[in-house]
PDB file as gemmi writes it, atoms N, CA and C in Angstrom:
CRYST1    1.000    1.000    1.000  90.00  90.00  90.00 P 1                      
ATOM      1  N   UNK A   1     -18.613  68.588-100.285  1.00  0.00           N  
ATOM      2  CA  UNK A   1     -17.440  69.297-100.077  1.00  0.00           C  
ATOM      3  C   UNK A   1     -16.750  70.012-101.116  1.00  0.00           C  
ATOM      4  N   UNK A   2     -16.256  71.212-101.237  1.00  0.00           N  
ATOM      5  CA  UNK A   2     -15.433  71.829-101.965  1.00  0.00           C  
ATOM      6  C   UNK A   2     -14.191  71.225-102.627  1.00  0.00           C  
ATOM      7  N   UNK A   3     -13.728  71.357-103.779  1.00  0.00           N  
ATOM      8  CA  UNK A   3     -12.290  70.913-104.197  1.00  0.00           C  
ATOM      9  C   UNK A   3     -11.806  72.014-104.488  1.00  0.00           C  
ATOM     10  N   UNK A   4     -10.167  72.232-104.259  1.00  0.00           N  
ATOM     11  CA  UNK A   4      -9.295  72.674-104.765  1.00  0.00           C  
ATOM     12  C   UNK A   4      -8.971  72.650-106.332  1.00  0.00           C  
ATOM     13  N   UNK A   5      -8.376  73.436-106.718  1.00  0.00           N  
ATOM     14  CA  UNK A   5      -8.149  73.565-108.162  1.00  0.00           C  
ATOM     15  C   UNK A   5      -7.317  72.414-108.467  1.00  0.00           C  
ATOM     16  N   UNK A   6      -6.402  71.989-107.582  1.00  0.00           N  
ATOM     17  CA  UNK A   6      -5.794  70.490-107.634  1.00  0.00           C  
ATOM     18  C   UNK A   6      -6.682  69.412-107.656  1.00  0.00           C  
ATOM     19  N   UNK A   7      -7.994  69.697-107.735  1.00  0.00           N  
ATOM     20  CA  UNK A   7      -8.812  68.178-107.850  1.00  0.00           C  
ATOM     21  C   UNK A   7      -9.001  67.762-106.408  1.00  0.00           C  
ATOM     22  N   UNK A   8      -8.172  68.129-105.245  1.00  0.00           N  
ATOM     23  CA  UNK A   8      -8.132  67.372-103.757  1.00  0.00           C  
ATOM     24  C   UNK A   8      -9.304  67.878-103.128  1.00  0.00           C  
ATOM     25  N   UNK A   9      -9.891  67.405-102.124  1.00  0.00           N  
ATOM     26  CA  UNK A   9     -10.907  68.209-101.396  1.00  0.00           C  
ATOM     27  C   UNK A   9     -10.490  69.288-100.594  1.00  0.00           C  
ATOM     28  N   UNK A  10     -11.063  70.066-100.130  1.00  0.00           N  
ATOM     29  CA  UNK A  10     -10.618  71.395 -99.597  1.00  0.00           C  
ATOM     30  C   UNK A  10     -10.628  71.446 -98.359  1.00  0.00           C  
ATOM     31  N   UNK A  11      -9.413  70.780 -97.709  1.00  0.00           N  
ATOM     32  CA  UNK A  11      -9.177  70.452 -96.290  1.00  0.00           C  
ATOM     33  C   UNK A  11      -8.077  71.059 -95.707  1.00  0.00           C  
ATOM     34  N   UNK A  12      -8.052  71.386 -94.579  1.00  0.00           N  
ATOM     35  CA  UNK A  12      -6.972  71.906 -93.684  1.00  0.00           C  
ATOM     36  C   UNK A  12      -5.797  71.197 -93.983  1.00  0.00           C  
ATOM     37  N   UNK A  13      -5.899  69.647 -93.916  1.00  0.00           N  
ATOM     38  CA  UNK A  13      -4.656  68.725 -94.499  1.00  0.00           C  
ATOM     39  C   UNK A  13      -4.046  68.922 -95.666  1.00  0.00           C  
ATOM     40  N   UNK A  14      -4.817  69.198 -96.621  1.00  0.00           N  
ATOM     41  CA  UNK A  14      -4.535  69.362 -98.286  1.00  0.00           C  
ATOM     42  C   UNK A  14      -3.888  70.719 -98.222  1.00  0.00           C  
ATOM     43  N   UNK A  15      -4.423  71.707 -97.665  1.00  0.00           N  
ATOM     44  CA  UNK A  15      -3.928  73.063 -97.490  1.00  0.00           C  
ATOM     45  C   UNK A  15      -2.663  73.425 -97.068  1.00  0.00           C  
ATOM     46  N   UNK A  16      -2.452  72.074 -95.914  1.00  0.00           N  
ATOM     47  CA  UNK A  16      -1.058  72.243 -95.189  1.00  0.00           C  
ATOM     48  C   UNK A  16       0.070  71.643 -96.151  1.00  0.00           C  
ATOM     49  N   UNK A  17      -0.305  70.543 -96.870  1.00  0.00           N  
ATOM     50  CA  UNK A  17       0.698  70.125 -97.727  1.00  0.00           C  
ATOM     51  C   UNK A  17       1.076  71.087 -98.800  1.00  0.00           C  
ATOM     52  N   UNK A  18       0.459  71.751 -99.319  1.00  0.00           N  
ATOM     53  CA  UNK A  18       0.688  72.366-100.302  1.00  0.00           C  
ATOM     54  C   UNK A  18       1.538  73.545 -99.660  1.00  0.00           C  
ATOM     55  N   UNK A  19       1.265  74.007 -98.586  1.00  0.00           N  
ATOM     56  CA  UNK A  19       1.937  75.159 -98.020  1.00  0.00           C  
ATOM     57  C   UNK A  19       3.128  74.420 -97.638  1.00  0.00           C  
ATOM     58  N   UNK A  20       3.218  73.598 -97.006  1.00  0.00           N  
ATOM     59  CA  UNK A  20       4.518  73.249 -96.626  1.00  0.00           C  
ATOM     60  C   UNK A  20       5.564  72.506 -97.837  1.00  0.00           C  
ATOM     61  N   UNK A  21       4.843  72.594 -99.029  1.00  0.00           N  
ATOM     62  CA  UNK A  21       5.747  72.490-100.303  1.00  0.00           C  
ATOM     63  C   UNK A  21       6.051  73.558-100.848  1.00  0.00           C  
ATOM     64  N   UNK A  22       5.459  74.461-100.805  1.00  0.00           N  
ATOM     65  CA  UNK A  22       5.435  75.942-101.121  1.00  0.00           C  
ATOM     66  C   UNK A  22       6.594  76.580-100.320  1.00  0.00           C  
ATOM     67  N   UNK A  23       6.335  76.625 -99.083  1.00  0.00           N  
ATOM     68  CA  UNK A  23       6.994  77.525 -98.148  1.00  0.00           C  
ATOM     69  C   UNK A  23       7.741  76.602 -97.186  1.00  0.00           C  
ATOM     70  N   UNK A  24       7.950  75.773 -96.785  1.00  0.00           N  
ATOM     71  CA  UNK A  24       8.453  74.676 -96.058  1.00  0.00           C  
ATOM     72  C   UNK A  24       8.136  74.735 -94.972  1.00  0.00           C  
ATOM     73  N   UNK A  25       8.388  73.385 -94.192  1.00  0.00           N  
ATOM     74  CA  UNK A  25       7.763  72.752 -92.853  1.00  0.00           C  
ATOM     75  C   UNK A  25       7.734  73.626 -91.710  1.00  0.00           C  
ATOM     76  N   UNK A  26       9.163  74.598 -91.634  1.00  0.00           N  
ATOM     77  CA  UNK A  26       9.218  75.652 -90.534  1.00  0.00           C  
ATOM     78  C   UNK A  26       8.419  76.792 -90.942  1.00  0.00           C  
ATOM     79  N   UNK A  27       7.646  77.124 -91.754  1.00  0.00           N  
ATOM     80  CA  UNK A  27       7.100  78.403 -92.182  1.00  0.00           C  
ATOM     81  C   UNK A  27       6.252  78.801 -91.319  1.00  0.00           C  
ATOM     82  N   UNK A  28       5.638  79.920 -91.107  1.00  0.00           N  
ATOM     83  CA  UNK A  28       4.533  80.585 -90.415  1.00  0.00           C  
ATOM     84  C   UNK A  28       3.381  80.175 -91.260  1.00  0.00           C  
ATOM     85  N   UNK A  29       3.064  79.842 -92.307  1.00  0.00           N  
ATOM     86  CA  UNK A  29       1.919  79.227 -92.865  1.00  0.00           C  
ATOM     87  C   UNK A  29       1.633  78.016 -92.495  1.00  0.00           C  
ATOM     88  N   UNK A  30       2.557  77.028 -92.523  1.00  0.00           N  
ATOM     89  CA  UNK A  30       2.298  75.743 -91.705  1.00  0.00           C  
ATOM     90  C   UNK A  30       2.101  75.776 -90.640  1.00  0.00           C  
ATOM     91  N   UNK A  31       2.850  76.807 -89.623  1.00  0.00           N  
ATOM     92  CA  UNK A  31       2.611  76.592 -88.382  1.00  0.00           C  
ATOM     93  C   UNK A  31       0.994  77.104 -87.926  1.00  0.00           C  
ATOM     94  N   UNK A  32       0.656  78.191 -88.796  1.00  0.00           N  
ATOM     95  CA  UNK A  32      -0.450  78.729 -88.709  1.00  0.00           C  
ATOM     96  C   UNK A  32      -2.027  77.288 -88.877  1.00  0.00           C  
ATOM     97  N   UNK A  33      -1.647  77.093 -90.005  1.00  0.00           N  
ATOM     98  CA  UNK A  33      -2.454  75.566 -90.283  1.00  0.00           C  
ATOM     99  C   UNK A  33      -2.348  74.227 -89.031  1.00  0.00           C  
ATOM    100  N   UNK A  34      -1.251  74.338 -88.910  1.00  0.00           N  
ATOM    101  CA  UNK A  34      -1.042  73.106 -87.734  1.00  0.00           C  
ATOM    102  C   UNK A  34      -1.913  73.576 -86.388  1.00  0.00           C  
ATOM    103  N   UNK A  35      -1.710  74.629 -86.179  1.00  0.00           N  
ATOM    104  CA  UNK A  35      -2.830  75.298 -85.342  1.00  0.00           C  
ATOM    105  C   UNK A  35      -4.046  75.137 -85.088  1.00  0.00           C  
ATOM    106  N   UNK A  36      -4.449  75.279 -86.417  1.00  0.00           N  
ATOM    107  CA  UNK A  36      -5.909  75.378 -87.187  1.00  0.00           C  
ATOM    108  C   UNK A  36      -6.482  73.765 -86.894  1.00  0.00           C  
ATOM    109  N   UNK A  37      -5.600  73.024 -87.483  1.00  0.00           N  
ATOM    110  CA  UNK A  37      -5.487  71.502 -87.364  1.00  0.00           C  
ATOM    111  C   UNK A  37      -5.921  71.005 -86.013  1.00  0.00           C  
ATOM    112  N   UNK A  38      -4.968  71.386 -85.008  1.00  0.00           N  
ATOM    113  CA  UNK A  38      -5.011  70.852 -83.675  1.00  0.00           C  
ATOM    114  C   UNK A  38      -6.704  71.660 -82.833  1.00  0.00           C  
ATOM    115  N   UNK A  39      -6.974  72.799 -83.241  1.00  0.00           N  
ATOM    116  CA  UNK A  39      -7.849  73.053 -82.739  1.00  0.00           C  
ATOM    117  C   UNK A  39      -9.307  72.318 -83.156  1.00  0.00           C  
ATOM    118  N   UNK A  40      -9.326  71.990 -84.489  1.00  0.00           N  
ATOM    119  CA  UNK A  40     -10.245  71.514 -85.167  1.00  0.00           C  
ATOM    120  C   UNK A  40     -10.739  70.392 -84.499  1.00  0.00           C  
ATOM    121  N   UNK A  41     -12.059  69.978 -84.645  1.00  0.00           N  
ATOM    122  CA  UNK A  41     -12.425  69.051 -84.187  1.00  0.00           C  
ATOM    123  C   UNK A  41     -12.566  67.711 -85.452  1.00  0.00           C  
ATOM    124  N   UNK A  42     -12.334  68.106 -86.426  1.00  0.00           N  
ATOM    125  CA  UNK A  42     -12.158  67.007 -87.483  1.00  0.00           C  
ATOM    126  C   UNK A  42     -10.556  67.169 -87.852  1.00  0.00           C  
ATOM    127  N   UNK A  43      -9.993  67.721 -87.047  1.00  0.00           N  
ATOM    128  CA  UNK A  43      -8.614  67.754 -87.523  1.00  0.00           C  
ATOM    129  C   UNK A  43      -7.908  68.128 -89.126  1.00  0.00           C  
ATOM    130  N   UNK A  44      -7.238  67.093 -89.518  1.00  0.00           N  
ATOM    131  CA  UNK A  44      -6.709  67.627 -91.066  1.00  0.00           C  
ATOM    132  C   UNK A  44      -7.770  67.445 -91.903  1.00  0.00           C  
ATOM    133  N   UNK A  45      -9.168  66.718 -91.600  1.00  0.00           N  
ATOM    134  CA  UNK A  45     -10.282  66.734 -92.396  1.00  0.00           C  
ATOM    135  C   UNK A  45     -11.038  67.729 -92.513  1.00  0.00           C  
ATOM    136  N   UNK A  46     -10.809  68.908 -91.783  1.00  0.00           N  
ATOM    137  CA  UNK A  46     -11.790  70.086 -91.420  1.00  0.00           C  
ATOM    138  C   UNK A  46     -12.098  70.699 -92.783  1.00  0.00           C  
ATOM    139  N   UNK A  47     -13.002  70.794 -93.334  1.00  0.00           N  
ATOM    140  CA  UNK A  47     -13.088  71.530 -94.865  1.00  0.00           C  
ATOM    141  C   UNK A  47     -12.726  73.028 -94.705  1.00  0.00           C  
ATOM    142  N   UNK A  48     -12.338  73.615 -95.491  1.00  0.00           N  
ATOM    143  CA  UNK A  48     -12.210  75.129 -95.682  1.00  0.00           C  
ATOM    144  C   UNK A  48     -13.075  75.506 -96.604  1.00  0.00           C  
ATOM    145  N   UNK A  49     -13.841  76.393 -96.200  1.00  0.00           N  
ATOM    146  CA  UNK A  49     -14.961  76.985 -96.680  1.00  0.00           C  
ATOM    147  C   UNK A  49     -14.574  78.358 -97.573  1.00  0.00           C  
ATOM    148  N   UNK A  50     -13.580  78.926 -97.096  1.00  0.00           N  
ATOM    149  CA  UNK A  50     -12.977  80.279 -97.792  1.00  0.00           C  
ATOM    150  C   UNK A  50     -12.848  80.134 -99.410  1.00  0.00           C  
ATOM    151  N   UNK A  51     -12.407  81.278-100.178  1.00  0.00           N  
ATOM    152  CA  UNK A  51     -12.212  80.999-101.633  1.00  0.00           C  
ATOM    153  C   UNK A  51     -10.867  80.840-101.476  1.00  0.00           C  
ATOM    154  N   UNK A  52     -10.401  79.562-102.341  1.00  0.00           N  
ATOM    155  CA  UNK A  52      -9.124  79.139-102.331  1.00  0.00           C  
ATOM    156  C   UNK A  52      -8.172  80.394-102.701  1.00  0.00           C  
ATOM    157  N   UNK A  53      -8.184  81.395-103.614  1.00  0.00           N  
ATOM    158  CA  UNK A  53      -7.195  82.288-103.806  1.00  0.00           C  
ATOM    159  C   UNK A  53      -7.337  83.016-102.584  1.00  0.00           C  
ATOM    160  N   UNK A  54      -8.183  83.440-102.162  1.00  0.00           N  
ATOM    161  CA  UNK A  54      -7.957  84.362-100.963  1.00  0.00           C  
ATOM    162  C   UNK A  54      -7.397  83.762 -99.606  1.00  0.00           C  
ATOM    163  N   UNK A  55      -7.583  82.087 -99.580  1.00  0.00           N  
ATOM    164  CA  UNK A  55      -6.905  81.389 -98.460  1.00  0.00           C  
ATOM    165  C   UNK A  55      -4.996  81.590 -98.875  1.00  0.00           C  
ATOM    166  N   UNK A  56      -5.240  81.060 -99.977  1.00  0.00           N  
ATOM    167  CA  UNK A  56      -3.551  81.180-100.572  1.00  0.00           C  
ATOM    168  C   UNK A  56      -2.921  82.335-100.089  1.00  0.00           C  
ATOM    169  N   UNK A  57      -3.605  83.435-100.570  1.00  0.00           N  
ATOM    170  CA  UNK A  57      -2.858  84.919-100.432  1.00  0.00           C  
ATOM    171  C   UNK A  57      -2.711  84.711 -98.829  1.00  0.00           C  
ATOM    172  N   UNK A  58      -3.677  84.473 -98.132  1.00  0.00           N  
ATOM    173  CA  UNK A  58      -3.372  84.789 -96.534  1.00  0.00           C  
ATOM    174  C   UNK A  58      -2.141  83.924 -95.889  1.00  0.00           C  
ATOM    175  N   UNK A  59      -1.951  82.654 -96.795  1.00  0.00           N  
ATOM    176  CA  UNK A  59      -1.018  82.044 -96.214  1.00  0.00           C  
ATOM    177  C   UNK A  59       0.435  82.336 -96.933  1.00  0.00           C  
ATOM    178  N   UNK A  60       0.265  83.181 -98.140  1.00  0.00           N  
ATOM    179  CA  UNK A  60       1.625  83.756 -98.689  1.00  0.00           C  
ATOM    180  C   UNK A  60       1.807  84.844 -97.745  1.00  0.00           C  
ATOM    181  N   UNK A  61       0.814  85.707 -97.118  1.00  0.00           N  
ATOM    182  CA  UNK A  61       1.215  86.515 -96.382  1.00  0.00           C  
ATOM    183  C   UNK A  61       1.836  86.577 -95.357  1.00  0.00           C  
ATOM    184  N   UNK A  62       1.267  85.433 -94.626  1.00  0.00           N  
ATOM    185  CA  UNK A  62       1.996  84.540 -93.439  1.00  0.00           C  
ATOM    186  C   UNK A  62       3.516  84.618 -93.541  1.00  0.00           C  
ATOM    187  N   UNK A  63       3.624  84.020 -94.791  1.00  0.00           N  
ATOM    188  CA  UNK A  63       5.096  83.587 -95.220  1.00  0.00           C  
ATOM    189  C   UNK A  63       5.836  84.407 -95.067  1.00  0.00           C  
ATOM    190  N   UNK A  64       5.550  85.347 -95.930  1.00  0.00           N  
ATOM    191  CA  UNK A  64       6.548  86.435 -96.733  1.00  0.00           C  
ATOM    192  C   UNK A  64       6.817  87.887 -95.300  1.00  0.00           C  
ATOM    193  N   UNK A  65       5.440  87.883 -94.401  1.00  0.00           N  
ATOM    194  CA  UNK A  65       5.552  88.854 -93.493  1.00  0.00           C  
ATOM    195  C   UNK A  65       6.553  88.488 -92.141  1.00  0.00           C  
ATOM    196  N   UNK A  66       7.245  87.681 -92.169  1.00  0.00           N  
ATOM    197  CA  UNK A  66       8.085  87.266 -91.557  1.00  0.00           C  
ATOM    198  C   UNK A  66       8.922  88.137 -90.422  1.00  0.00           C  
ATOM    199  N   UNK A  67       9.305  87.988 -89.166  1.00  0.00           N  
ATOM    200  CA  UNK A  67       9.807  88.810 -88.148  1.00  0.00           C  
ATOM    201  C   UNK A  67      11.173  88.142 -88.167  1.00  0.00           C  
ATOM    202  N   UNK A  68      12.259  88.289 -89.021  1.00  0.00           N  
ATOM    203  CA  UNK A  68      13.636  87.602 -89.038  1.00  0.00           C  
ATOM    204  C   UNK A  68      15.031  88.826 -89.217  1.00  0.00           C  
TER     205      UNK A  68                                                      
END                                                                             
């Protein structure tokens, strides 16, 4: 399994923890990850295979492009 720069496994759950700490529990980034966790057969343990930098960039774009 791939690991993130934090040394943790690259899973949806670990990405969600980081997104929640950076953007807050009510962010679109966390909502996106929650939906992916719900859809995944492995839930929070689903491995994220994309490049970490690109994935974090996607989450940041989801957060900062809010319609408020």
